[in-house]
N, C-alpha and C positions, 0 to 999 in steps of 0.2 A: 333431529334437527338442531343445528347450532345456530343462534342468532347473534351478532356481534354488532355492537354499535359504537363509533369513535368519531372524534372530529380530527381531521387530517391537518398539521400546520405547515401550509405549502413552504413558508419562509424557512423554516427548520430543514424541511427535506431539500431546498435548494442549496442551503449553505452546506449541508452535508454532503449532498451530491458533488458540489462545487470544490469543497475542500478535500473529499476524496479524490478529484483529479489532480489537485496540486501535490507535488512531490512532498511527502513528510519525511524530513531529513533525519538520517540515522546519526548516532553520536559522531563526532569528528574523528577522523582516522589519525591514530597517536604513533608518530615515529619515536623510537627510543634508540639512541646512540650510546654504546658503550664507552668507557674511556680506557686510556692505556697510558703507558710511560716507557720510556727508554733512552738510552745514550745516544748521543750523534752518532749517525750512520747506521743506525740499527732499523728493524723493522717492527712496526707496531700494526696489529690486525684488530679492527674494530667490528663489531656486529651490529646490524640495525635490524631491531625487532618490532613488531606491531602489535596494536590492540586496536580493536573496533574495525578490523578489516573485513567487512560485511558486505556482500554484493558488489564488490568493486569491478567497475568495468574499465577504468584507464586512471592513469597518473600522470602528472607533468608537475615537476618542479626540478630545482637545483638543490646540490649538496654542496656546502661551501665549506671553506677550511682557509688557513693562511699560508699562501704558497710560498713565502719566505721562509718557512718553518718546516713544512712537511710536502711530500710529493707523493701523490696517490699511485699506486702499482695497478695499471690496468692490463688485461681486462679484471673484473672483480673475481675473488678466489671462489665465492659460492653464491648461487641464487636458489631461492625456494623453488621447488619444482612446480609449484603453482603457477610461477610466473615463465618458467623457462621456454615454452614454446613461443612466446612473443616479446623476447627480450634478447638483444643482441648489442653488438658494438654501435650500432648507429642509435639505439634508443638508450642504452648506458654511456653515453658520448664523452669521451676523455680528451676530445680535440683542444679543449681551453684548461687543462689541467695547470699550465703555467701561470694561469691567472686566478687561479684559486676558486674554480669551481667545475662541477660535474653535471652535465644535464642528464635528467633521469626521465625518460619517457616508458611507458608501457600501456598496453590496451587487450583487451580480449574479452571473453564472455565473463559473464557477472562470476567473480571469484569470492570465495570467502576462506579465511585462514586464520585457525584458533589464536586466541589471545596469547601473546608471548612467544611466538613462533619468529624464528629468524626470516628477514625478507630477504637478505643479502650480506655477505661478508666483504669487506675490503681492507686492504694493507696499505701503510704510508711508509715511506722512508724519511727517516729523520734527518733534516739538513740544517736546522738552525743551531743557534748556539744554545747551550744548557741555560736552563732558567726560564725559558720561554713555554709558554702554552699556547696551543692552537686551539681554537673551537672548531667541532665538526658538527653542523647541523643542516637540516632542510630549511628552504626559505624560497620566496619569490621574487628575491631582488632582481634576479637576471631573466627568469622565465616566470610567467605567470602562474602561480598556484592554481591548478585545476584537477580536482577528483571527481571522477565520474562513478556515481552509484545507483543502484535500484533500490527504492524504499519499499517497505513492507507491503505497499498497495501496488507492487509491480510498476511504479513509475520510474523513469530514469530521470536524473538530474545532475546538475554539477555545482560544485561548491569549491570556494578558495579558502574554507575554514580547515585547520589542520592543528594539532598538536605537536610540536617540535620539542624535544627533551634533548638538550645540546650534551653532546659528549665532548671530551677534550683528551689532546695528546700533550702530555709534558715531557719535555727534553730535560733529563737529569744527567749530572755529572758524578763520576764515581769520587771524585775527590774536590776539595775546596778550591774554587776558581774564581777570578774575577773579571767581568767584562765592562770595558769602558768605552764612552763615545764622548768626544771633546768638540767644542767649538771655540775656534781662535777669536781672539778680541777683535771688535770691529775697528779697522783702522781710522775710520771716521768719528768713532766714539770710543776711545781707548778707556776713558775712566768707568765705562760699564763693565770692562772686563769680559772675559771669556765664559764659557759654560761647560759643566762637567755633569755627566749623567753616567752612573755606574750601578752595579748590583754584584752581590755575591751569591754563589750556589754550591752545592755539594758539600758543605759542611754542616756543623751542627748549629743552628741559630741559639741565640742571637749573635749577630755579627758586629763588632766595634771596628771603626774605620779611624784612621789618622792621615790626613794630607799634610805632608812637610814639604818646604817650608809652609808655615800657616799663616795665621795674621789677618785672614777674611772669615766672614761668618760661615759657619758650615765645616771648618776644616776638621772638625772631629764630631763623632756621632755614633749612633747605633740603628742597625735596621733588625727588627725582631722576626721577619719572615723571610724564607728562602726564596730569593729571586726580587724580593722588593727593591724597587728603583728608588734611587736618591739623585735628587737634581740639585746641583749649587750653581749658583750664578755669581758674577762679581768678582771673579778670579783674575788676580792681575797676570799679565803675561810673564811667562819665565817656566823653568822646569820644575816639575813636582814629582814626588812618589807617594803613591796610594798604597797604604798597608792596611789588610783586613785581617782580623783574629777572629776566630770563631771560638765557640764555648768551651772547646776541648783546647785551645791553645794553638792549633794549626792555623798558619799564616799563608797570605797570598799578597804578593806586590804587583805593582804595575806602575811603570814610568810614564809620565805625561809631561807634555809640552803644550803651552798656550802661547801660540804667537801673537804678534801685534799687528799682523797684517790681513786679518780675516774680512770678508765681506759678507754680510749677512744674505740669506737665500731670499730672492724676490722671484716672483711668477707674473706671467702675462697670461689671460685666459679668455675664452670664447664660451658663454655659457647660454643654453638655450632651455628655457622651459618646456615641459610638455604642453602640448595644445590643448588638452584636455585633462581634468583632473584624473581620469581613469584611463589614460592612454600612456603608452611607454615610449615616447618618441623625444624626450629631453637628453641633453647631452652635456658634459663638460669637457672641454678642450683645453689643455694646458699647451699653449702654443710656445712658450720661451720660459727658461729658467735662467736667471743669472745668480751670481754669488756662490759660496761655498765652493767645493772642490768636487768636480765631475768625476766618475759617472753618479748618477743620481738612482736612487730607488723610490718606488712610489707604493703606499699602502692606503688604500681607500676604506671608508668605514664599512662599506659592503662587502669587505673581505677580498675585493679585486687588489691584485699585486702586479707590478710590472708595467702597468699601462700609464702612459701619460694622459690619455681620454678615455673616458667611459660614456657609452650611448645606451640608447632603448631605456632609458631612464623614466620611472614614474615619480609622481610628485612626492618630495620628502628632503630632508636636510642632508646633505653628503659632505663628508670631511675627508680632505686628502692630508696625508703626511708623507714630505719630501725629505728623505735622508741622503746627504752627501757621503763622500767617500770616507770623511773622518768621523761620521756619525753624527754630524751636526744636522739639526732637523728643523723643518718648518712646516706650520700647520694652518691650512686655509679652509674655511667651511663656506659652502654654497648651499643657498637656500633656492630651491627649485618648486617651491609650494606655488600654487595659484589660486585664485578665487573659485573655489566649487561651485559647480551648478546646482542650484537647489531651488525648492518651491514649496509651497504650502498647499495642501489639497483638504478640501471641506465640503461638506455636504449641505448643498443648497435647498434640493427637495427630493423627495421621495420619487421613486418610480410609481406608477398607476398601480401595477400588478405584475406577476409573474407572465410573461409572454409579450409584454409592451415596454420598450426600450424608451422610456421618456424621463428617467433620472436626471436631476441636475446636480452638477458638480462644478464647484468653483476653483480655479487655479489661483492662488493669491500669492504676492510676493515672489515671484519668478525673479531671480538674481544670479549674480555669478556668470561664470563663463563669458563668451564673447557674443554680445548681442548682433543681430542682423543688421539693427538700425533701420531708418526710414519709417515704413508705415507699421511696422512690426517688430517686436524684438526676438520672439521665439517662435518655435513651431511645437505642436504637440500631436501625439497619437493616442487613440483611445483603444484598448485592447488590441494594439497592433492590426487595426482594420484600416486598409485604405491607407491613402498617402497623407503623410504629416500635414497640417494645416496650420497656418500661421495665426498668432495671437499675441496681445499684449496684456499683461495682468493689470487689474483682475478681468478673469474671463470665465465666463459660463460655458459648460459643456452640457449640452440638452438632450443627449442620447444615451444617456448611462443605462447600462442594463440591470436589472435587479439582481442583487448580489454582489460579486467580487467583481470590481471594475480595476484595470492597469492603466495608469495614465504615464505616459512617456513625454519628457520636454526636451527638445533639441535645440543646441546654438548654431550659431553659423558655422562653426568647425566641425559640426556632426556630432558634438558631444552630446550625451544622453544620459539622462537619469530619470528613474522611475519611482513612482509610488502607487501603492494599493488602497482602495478604500470600499467600504461595503455600503452599497445603495439599499436600503430598505425599500419596502413599497407599502402603500396605502390599503390596497384591496388585496385580501387573502382570499383565495378561492378554495373553499374546505367543503367537507361533506359532513353535514349534520345529519343526514340518514345514510348509513352503511349496514345493510343487513345482508349477510352471507348465509345461506342455507347449503350445509353439505349434503352429499350423496346420502338417501335414505337406506339404501340396501346394496350389499356387494354386488358389483356387477352391473348396477343402473347407472345412467347418465341423467340423473334428475337434479342435479345441484341448481340452485339458481341463486341470482343477486338482487338486490334493490339500493339504487343510489340516488341520492338526492344532493345537487351542489347547492352552495349559498356564499354570499347572499344573492337575492334576487333570482330572477327567473330567466328562461330562455337560452339555457345551456344546451349544447351538442355534446355528445358523448362519444367514445370511442373505446372499444375494450381489445386489449391486445393478450394473447393471440385474437385475430380478427374474427369473431364470432357476433352475427348481428343481433341487436336486440331492439326494443321499442322504448318510447318515451310515452308515458301516461300521467297526466297531471304532474307534470315537472319530475317525474321520477323515472329513471331509468332502470329497466328491467330485461334480465336475459335469464331464460329458462334452459334446460336440457344440457347443462353443463357436465362435462367430464372431469374427473379429479385432474388437478394441475394449478399451477401458479399463473395468476393474472394480473394485470395492470389496466386501471380506467383512467382515462383522461377526459376532464369536463373543460369546455371552452365555452365564454360568453361571445356575444357579438362585438366586443370591444378587442377580443383577443386575449382576455386574461385566461389564464389556465391554472388547473390544479390537478392533482394526480394522486392516485393511490393504489397501493398494490394487496391484493388479498389471495387466500388459498382455498380451493375447494378440496374438502378431504373425503376420503373413502373408507366405510367402516371394514373391518376384516369380516371374513365369512362366518357365517352363524353355523355352529357344528355342535350336534347333540352327543355328549359322551355318558355312556351309562354304565351302571355297575348292576348285575343281574344275580339274585339268587332263585334258582328253580325251586318248585314244590317237589317233594319227595313222598314217600309213604308216610311219615310220621310229621312233617313240618310244611308250613305255607311257605310260599315265594314272596319276594319283593323286588321292586325296581327303583333305583336312585339315578336322577337324571342331574348332569352337570354340564350346562351347555358354556361354550366359549365363543367369542366374536361378537359380531353385531352391535348393538348400541343399547347402552342403558340397561334398566332391569328387564327381566323376562317374566313372561306369563306362560302358563300350561294349561292345555286344553287336552283332557283324556276321553277317552272312548273305551270301555264304559266310563261315565261322568265319574270324576272324583275330585273335583275343584282344582284350584289354582295352586298345586303342590307340586314341589319337584320329586317327591318319593312316595312310593306306594309300598304297603306291606301287606300281609296276611293274605296273599294272593294265592286263589286255587288255579285248576286249569282253566284256559281260555285264551283269547287274542286280546291284547292290550293295546292300543294306538294312542300317540301322544303327539300334539302338534306345539311346538315352542315358538311363541313370538317375542321379539324385542321390542324396545320402546318405538321404534319405527315401523312396528307391525311386521317387520320381515319375519319370514316363517321357514322353519324345517320341521319333518315329521319323521315318525319311526315306528315300527310295529314289532310287538314281542309277543311270542306264542307259549303258553306255559300248559303242562299236563295237570290232570285233575290229582288231587292230594290223597294218598291211601289207594292208588291203582298202578299196578305196576304194568306199564305200556309194552307191548310185545310188536316187534318188526318181523314178520315172516316174510322170507325171499324163496320162491319155488321155481322148478325147472321142471316142465312138462315132459312127458314121454316124446323121445324125438320124433320117433317114426311109428307107425301103426305096429303093433304087435311086440314091440320091445318095452322092458322093463329098467329103463334109465332115467326115471323121474328122480328128483331131490328136493329135499326142503331144508331152510336154515333159519333159526330164531335168534334174534338179539332183543335183549332187556333195554328199555330206555328209563334210566334211572338219574335224572339230572340232579337230583339233590346231593349227590356224591357217590363214593364208591358202592357199588352192588354187594348187599351182604352175601354170605354163604346162600346158595340155593340149589334146588332139585327140579329136573327137568322130566315130564311125563308125556311121551309120544303116545297117540292112540289111533288105530286104524278105524276104517267104516263102522265096525260093529262094537267099538268102545273097548276094545282090547288094548291093555298096554303093552307097548312094544318094548323089547328088551334094551333100549338105546337110551342113554344118559347124557350124551354129548349134545351140543346144539346144532348138529349136522345129521340128517336122515337121508340115506342114498339108497339106490336101489329100488326107487318105488315103482308099483304098477299103477296104472291109472285108477283113481277112486278119490273118496273124502277122508280127511284124516283131522286130528286135533291135535294141539301142544299146549301144556300148561307148565308155569314155573312157579314155585312155592319157595320163598326165603326162609332162613331159619328163624327171622323175627316175626314172621307169619303172613307177610305180603304175600297176597295171592294173585296171580293174573287173571285165573279162570281159564276154562278150556276155550282156545282160540282155534276155529276151524280153517282148514286151508283144502284145495282141491289140486290133484296131480291130473292133467289132462292127457287123453291119449293122441298119438299121432294120426294124421288124417292122410288118406290117398288123394292125390289132386290132378286136374287134366288141364294143360296150358291151352288158353285160347288167344290166337294172334290176329290182329287187325292190321293190314299193310297199305300203305299209302306211298306210291311209287314216286321216284323224283321227277318233278314237273319239267326240268331242264336239264340238258347235258351237264354233270359235273355237280348238280345240287343235290342235296340231302333229300332221302325220302325218309318216310317214318314206320315204325312198326310198334304197335301198342299192345302189351300183354295183359291179360287178366285169368284169374284161377277159378276153376269152378267151385262154388260155395264162398269164394271170397275170404279165404281164411286169412288171419291177421298174421303178421310177423315174417312173412316170407321175403327172402332177398333173392335177387337176381344176377347172373352173370352172362354177358354177351360176349361172343367171339366170333371171328370170321372163322367160315367153315374150313379154309385152309391152314390156320394156325390155330394155337392154343392160348395166344394172348388175349385176357380179358380187356375189353375195350369200353365197357359200360356196365353199371351196376343197377341202374334203374329200370321200371317197367316199361319204360319208352324210351325206344332206340332211334336217334335221328343219324343217319348214316347215308354214304354213298350207295350207289348201285351194286349190288352183291349178294351172296348168300351167307347167312348169318345163322348161327346156334344160339338159343337162350336156356340159360338153366335155371329152375326155379328151387330154392332151398328154403325149407321149412325150418322155423326156430330150433328145432331139434336136430337139424342137420339132414334130413330127408331130401332127396335130389330128384328132379324131372325135368328132361329136355325135350326141346322141339327145335326143328328146322324152317327157316323162312327165308324168302328171296325179294330183293328189292331191284326194279329195273329202272330205265332212263331212255329218253328220246336221242336221236342222233345229234353230234356236236355241230353248232352252226360256225362255218368258216367262210372267208372270203380273201381275197388277193390283197397285197398291200397298196395303199393309195400312191399315186403319183405325186410328186412335189416341186416346188419352185422357192429359191431363197427370198429372204428379205432384201429389198435394196440397199438399205442404210442400216448401220448398227443401231439398235435400240427402237427402229420401228416394227410394227407389227402389220406388215403387208406380205407376209409369206404365203402360199398357196397349196393347196391338197385336194386331190379328187379322186372318187371311187371310178376305176375305169370300166368295170362291168358289174353286173348286180343280177346274177342268174337267179337268185332264191328271192328275189324281191324284199330284200332285208331293209329296213330302216336303220339309220345311223346317228350316233351321237357322237361330236368331237370335243376334243380337251377344252376348247374355248367355248363350248356350250352349243355350237351350231348342231343343227340337225338336218342337214342339207347333203347331196352328194357332192357338192364342191364349196371350199372355203376358202377366201382371200383375206384373212386378217388374222393370221397366225403370227406370234412373235417368233423371233428365232430360237433355237433350242430343242428339246424333246418335246414331242407332241403324241397324243393318240385318238385312236378312234376305236368305236365299239359298235358292232352290228347287232341288231335284235330283232326278232320276230315274236309276236305276241308277247309273253313275259320272259321270254328266254333271250339270254344274251351270249354273242361270242366271247371270247378271250381278248383281253386288250391288245389291239394291234399298235405297237409303237414305232413311231418314225421321227426323224429330225429334219427341221428346217434351218437350212444353212444362214450363214450372215457373213459379211464382210468384217474385218476387224474393227474396233472402235477407232473411229478418226478422233485423233488427240496430237496435241503437241508433245513431241519427243523432249522429254525434260533433261535427257542426258546431253542433247544437243543444244539445249537452251542457254543463251548466255544474257545474263541480266546485270547491267552495269548501273549502279547507283550514282546520282550526281556527286561529284566529289565534295563538294562545299555547299553550305546553305544558300539556296537560291541559284545555283548553277544550273545550266541547261546542258549538260555534256553527259546527261545519262542515256542509255541505250538499251534495247531490246532486240535480240536476234533469237528467232524460232525456226523450227522445221518442223512440218506435220509429218504424222505417220499413221498407218491404219487406212480404213476405209478401203476405196479400190485401188489405192497405190500409185494413181496416176492423175495428171492434171490438177494438183494442189494450187489453190488460189487463197490469198489472204486480204482480208479486208479489215482495217483499223477504224476505231471511230472518228480518226480525226482525219479520214480520208485515204490515208497511205494504203497502198496495195502491195508493199514489200514485205517480205519476211523479217526485214531489220528497220526497227524504228529508232532513230538516232537523234541526238541534239535535244534531249527533251527533259524537263526539268523533273522534280519529285512530283507523284502523283500515281493515279490507278489508271492503268490503259487496257481497253477492250479490244480483242480481236476476234474475229469469226473467219474459220478456215473451211474449205469445202472441196470435195473431189469431184471425180467425172461423173459421178452418179447425182452430183448437187446434194450430197450429205453434207451437212455443216455442223460444226462445234463451236460454241463460243467459250473464251477463256479471258483471264485477265492477269495482268501482272502489276504489281505494286512497287514502285521506286521510291525508296526512302533516302532522306537526307540527313545529315547531322545538325543538331541545333546549331544556331548562329554564332560563330565564333565572335565574341566581344570583349575587347580589351577596356579597362577602366584603370583609373589611378587609384592605387592602394594607399588612401590617407594615412593610415595606421603608420605604414612603413615609409612614407615620404617626409622630406623635412622641406619646408618653404623657406624661402629667403626673408632675411629681415636685417635689422641693422647689426647685428652680431654675426650675421652668416651672410654675407653677400656674393660668397663664391664657393660656397660649400654647400648648395642644395641637393636634394635627392628626390629621385621619382622611382617609385616602384609600381609594377603593374600586376594587376591580377586579371584573370581570365575566366570567362565562362563559355560553355558551348563547345562547338568545333567536334573534331573526331577524336575518340578515346587516345590516350598516349601522351607523351610529353609535348608540350607547347614550347616553342622557341621564340624568345624574344629579342629582337633585333633593334638596336637604336642607331638613329642616324649618324653617320659619319663624324667622326670627331668628338663623340660623347665617351668619356671615361666610364667604365662600368666596373661594378663588383657584382660578380655573377650577372643576375638580370636586372640589378638595380642601378641607374644611371646616377654617378655621384659627380662632386666638384662641379656642380653646375652655377652658371652665373645666371643673370636675367635673362631671358630669351624665351623662344618656343622651341619645343623639343618633341620630336614624333619618335615612336616605336612601332615597329611592325610585329604582330604577334603571328605566328605560323604554326599550325599542327603539322603532324606527320605524313598529311596528305597535300600539304601546299595550301590549305585553305588560311586566308590572312585576314587581319583587321589591323586597321591603323588607327593611332590614338595619338594627338597632339595636345600637349599642355604646355602653357604659358607661364614660367615662373618671372613674377615681377618683383624687382625689389622696392620696397616701400619708399615713398618720397622721403627725402631726409628728413629726421626730426628737426623741428624748429619749435622755438617757444621764446617767451619773454618772462622773466621775472620782475614783478612791479619793485619799484623802489622802496625799500623799507623808511618808513617815517623815523628819523633820527629820535631818540629817547629825550624828553625834556629834561630828566633828571639821570644823573649817574647811578648805575645800577638798575635802572627800570627796563622793563620789556618793551619791544615792539614785536611786530610780527611780518611774517614772511609769506607772500602768497604769490600765485601765477597768474600773469596777464592772458597768456593763451599758450597753447600747444598746438602744432599741426604736424601732418606727416606720419612717418613711422607706420606701424600695424595695428590695426584695431582702432577702436574708440574709447577704450578704457584706459585713459590717461591717468598717471599719478605723479606726484612728486615725492622726493625723499630728501631730507638735509643729512647728509651723509657723516658729518661729523657730531650730530647728535647720538647719544649713547643707545638710544632705542632703534635708530635707523629704520623708523616706521614710514611706510607709504602712506600719503595722504591724498584725499580726493583734491582735485583742482580747484573746489569752490570754498576751501579751507584755508585760514590763515593762521600760521603756526608762531605762537609766542616764543620769543628768542631775546635773550640778552645782546648787548652790542658785542661786536666781534667780527670775524671772518667766518663765512660759510660757504660750503660746497653744496650747491642746490643740483640735485639729478631731476629732469625730467624724463619720466619713463611711460613707454608705450605698452600696449596689451601684450607683447612678446618678450618684455623685460629690455629692451633696447633704451638706452638713456643718452643725454647729453647733459654735460656739466656746466654750471655758470658759478664762478666765484664772486661774491658780494662781500662788502665789509660795510659794517654799521657801526657810525661814530656815535659818541655821547659826550656831554658836557663834563668839565673837571669836575670831582668830587668837592663836596663842602667838608673841608677839613676842621676837625674839634679836638683839641687837647687839652685835659684836665689836670695833665701832670702825672706824678706818681702817687701810689695809693698811700695812706696815711694811717695813723695808729693814734688813739687818743684814749685817755683814761675815762671811765664810766663817769657821767657828769661834768665833764669838763668839754670845752668848745674845742674845735680844731683850729689849726691855722687857718687863714685865709685861703680859699681855694680860687686861684685866678685861671680864667680859661682863655686858651689862645685859639681864636676863630678866624678861618680865611674861607670867606664866601664871596666868589669873583661877583656874583650877580646882587650882592648885597643883603644884609640881613633883615630879615621882617619879625621873625619872634624867636625869643628863647624859652625853652620850656625844661624845668628840671622835674625830675621823677625819682623818688618822690619828694615833694615839698615840704613834709614836716620835718621839723629839727633843723630847718636851714633859715639862716638869715642873710638878706642881701646886705652887701658893704658896697655896693656901686648902683648908680642910677639904672642901668639897664639890667641889673643883677646878673652880670657877667661873672661878679665875684661874690663868693658867699663865704660864711663861716657855718659850720655845722656842729651840733651837739646830738648825736645820736644816742639812743639809748642800748643799742646793739650793733653789731657789725652791720653795715649798711653800704649798699652799692647804689650811686647816685649818677643818674645819666641826664646829661645835659643834650638836649635835641634842638637844633637850630635850624630854623625853616628860612629859606630866602624868599626873594621877592615872586620866583617863579612856583614856589610851593614845594621846593626840593628841601630834601632834609639831609643834615650830617649830624652826627652824635658821638660822644666819647663817654666813659664811665670813670668813675674812680671809687675806689672800695675804702672805706673808713672803718679801721678795725678797732673795736672797742675793748680795751682790756678791762677785764671784770674784777677792778679794786674795790673791795667792800669796806668802805670808810665807816666803821662802827668800832668804839674803844671804849674799854671799862678799865677805871682803876682798881687797884687791889687792896688800897687802905685810904681812909680818910679822917680827918680830925675835926669834927664839927664843934670846935671851940669859939667860934664867931671873931677870928683872928684876920678875919679876910682873906685867908689861904686856906685852900682845901676844905672848905666848909661843908661843901655838897657832895654827895655821891650821885652822878648821873651818867646816861648814855651819852657819848661825844661822837658826833657825826660828821661827815665831811662831804664831798661831792658824791653825787650820785645816789644819796640817801632821800627818799622821798619823806619818809616819816618814821616814828616809833609807833607801831600798832598797840604794844603792852610793854610794861615795865614794873615787876613786882620782886618785893624782897621778903625773904622769911627768915624768923629767928630759927633756932637750933631745934625747937620744938615742933616746926613746921607752921607756926603762927605767920600770917602775912602782915608785916608791918607798913609796907608802902605799896602802894600801885598807882600806876597812871597809864592812860590809853590815848591812843589817835593825837599825838602831839609831836611837834619839832622842838627838839631841845634849845632852850635859850643858849647862845654862845656866851653868855656871862655865867652860865652855871647855877643860875639861882631857883630852877624849878626843879631841881634834883632833891634827893632825901635828905633831910637835915638830922637825922638820927634821932628823931622822936617817933613815938608810937602813940598816938590820941593825945598829942601834946604833952606827953611824959618823956623826960630824957631816958635814954636806954644806956644801960651799962655797957663798958667796953666788950667786944667780943665779935665772933666771926659769924657773918649773916651770908644766906646764899641768896642769888638773884635770878632771874629768868627774864629775857627780852625777845621780843619779836619785832624785828625791822622789814620795812619794804623798800625797794629800790626802784629807782625810776623806770627800769627795764620789766618791772613786775614781780621781780624775783623776791621771795619772802624767806628770811633766813632766822633760825631761833639761836638765841645765845644763852648760855648759863655759866655761873662761875660762882666765887665767894669774895666777899669784902669784909676787910678788918675795920672795925671801929675801935679808934685808939683812945680817945679821950672823951671826958663827960663834957657837956656843954657849961660853960661859966654862968653864974648867976648875974 
């Protein structure tokens, strides 16, 4: 018994089960395109290899390249055999190779290809100029990428995620060559000059170039890479020669003429953004190109070439480069991005439990796309169930399922975006008791389980497979379970459910495996048991009792029985028989004398020696007198009746002893027969044989007297009437015969009955009767009747048997005839289904056959009595046919009809009208239903079409009729309305109070156009951002073009001019230069303030001195170079300013003499630091004699201009002798700079007394 107890987490089970159902994407499919190169006109072949090509069911994408440079050769050169059955020229579509792409479509059974395998090979012819490189890669710019795969769980899914590793084709030149494109100077702007673009290729880089005559920027230079483009502008009109020299000295020259009559390329366009962020119905149409020199070529950023318009575009930014005949190019960028539909999804409340869908999810911040307007903004769908419901966010969804929920939000144009969210649940139904008991013994069905769900009580339970159980005390019990896998589900009254799975296991069969050693003359025996199977530990029960052991030893002769039980008391038993130890057991086989008087008896002896090979032995045969007969082998023959013995003695002394046996004499027998004659004609009689004295072992052989074939070998013969011979054969072959006769009564016979056929096929009213009955017989018929006449026989074979007493006649067989089955002749039946859904032109024509073959009638349930039922709709019709015997047969015919043919507008492929598209609408039709086959779409007269798409549509109502190949039709009409003209008004901006200040531009109102998501754009702002209508955009004074834009991108422009007051002019004159410490000249300001001056502010004001009452003139004495700003504010608060820079020359005015004479003659009597402008003070002044003694010091002072505070040549009031002294000084200047000075001073004369 195995007990298992666990708690099941239902939420985990739910998530695992749901996530298992969600496709688990495989690694993205990787396409690798090889690269190649070649000269112009040659062919280069590229291979496309793949990685992660696992369980791929379909591929849809396009292969892009630059069609101005290379042209693919179709069909492809090689395709992987795994794709070959389902790829052809339709799916590898080369119809648009001139435009730069090949559509690649493939589908089939899930296919895997090893990594690195070649998917296909394709060759290109190189048509472009050398030095150009064309990329070759897969993308979804023109055809949505869609890869269909089967994940590891067997789920199919689609993805647009791929890895595309781009290959390249480089066009090379065998020799140095130069390629040039030039643009003439604009005749309306000649100073701007012309343009020149060139490159060199085929040589050895770097390339040096010279354009002569030069005289303009870029007339010489170097390109370092082969094919590197160099663009030069501002080239005056005239003839030029371009010379290119490569690293090896090879040169290439080109003559160039820049004329002065060029006109720049300009274009007119119509642009339509996609209606949805995830739709591909945008387009760009270049309606007119002017300027340059035609013809023009077009190169689009999505690698399309040669087209002036591109369509089926998703949101993106696209660029077109238009090149004229001279190579002059023009580039324009188009923004086809729209506001993406998006929303936020949050969990508001958990679901109650699994099984109850009451989780609450809140949709927040639904935005973007095109709102419905009015009572709601968008629609939503939960788990794609039911019709989408309107809402305005925030919005609560109250029927979320426990687990994974998918919410879709749809806008008014049918754009859809989805998000998923996990809704947990509050109550988890789990099993806090789970007891599983496996089957006890092999072959039984006694497994059982006990389950109890929680929390709470009142659960109902269901077991799958459906085996009934019972609930006792809240516990679910199921008994007598066979082995297998099961699932139990518990559900409470609120619908909350929990589920668990379990397995009932069955043990293997219990088998006893033994090892036996038999006892012999010298050794005892042993038994060892090694059971297998069953459950758990084994126990052993021996007879005779030997304890719970698996091995017995020292066993003598006897019978040993064992019963083996496992842990579940499953049992198996076995018995073993051993001979005694020390006894040689003999097995004597005798043959008695066959017949009396013969001596053909015999005896044979064998020794049972289980312990091993029998040792050498000797046999002793003795007659009834004990005499040893002279026979030593194991067989004694030609024996007369009598008693004998046999003895075997082995060389090791093992002795069997004398074992007696008897040879019996053959006896004479008499056969006694008892005959029981046959009770009825043709039945068996019986003869029983017995022998006088009932001797055993006799055999019997029976034969008919007329032949020798043995027909029976038993002592009882059951046989028909006749004469038979029985032979009794004794065990010794003696034979005795006897003859016996079995008799029988006469055979019962009667005449065949008269019959009458059944009246209708399938009825049992056939008749039969016995016309005469001379023997007074009784009868029994095949239908069970026991009368002379029966009238309820079915058609076909029948029989009757007559009987008298217990004897029966042979079966008399006869046939009751019938008419053929009354039925409808299917070969002549014509069923015509209604042609179209709802038609009533169906018909059924029938013809009866069988029955009596005459006077057929037809009765339909709708009252018709004709064999043809016409003008009927689809349905099932019942008819009853009858013949002249009123035999009837009911049959039915079902007329089917095709599903309803319905046409609808294909929004994804249609183009509505807007301001950019007033006469180029498109309507595409999609169909469902109808008869299989091609559907024909016919537009009303006068409508231009491209295939089945109506094109070039203006406002109006357009109708199309869809027909299938049986003429079923549906008509759909669609009204295209051009939006009301876009109208609006720009608020007049308030003029700035001051020159250079900002005002703002805002919109008063916008009406008309498409949608309600209006924006505006100020086109000559650098960012060109679209602004909501409720914003006011700050701008400076000037002229602006304001575009009012509707949801479709249509716009109207308004030009506004914003004026401003004259500026306040302030002029401080030229910058000045002064010496450190000196004042500047007077700075006089020139001020022109039309509204009148209010205040003047100098900054900084330090080191300034006003020299006029209003401080408009100042003198500055800066300590370092300084910029002074004068800000003038007028009475309106407007300001104007100018600045003047005063550069300070760092002249350090500190001087020292090199000799002085302190003789008090009034001249040069003191040695001191002499300072000038810019010096703040002397921080320290020290004088030292030649031995380093300081003889004078003074700190933190400003030297006296009279020179009396210097050194007078004394030290401690003592006159010093003439000599040379050293001084040091430290000066600080008004700019904070500190400078150290050092030098020597010579004292020339002593002081006078």
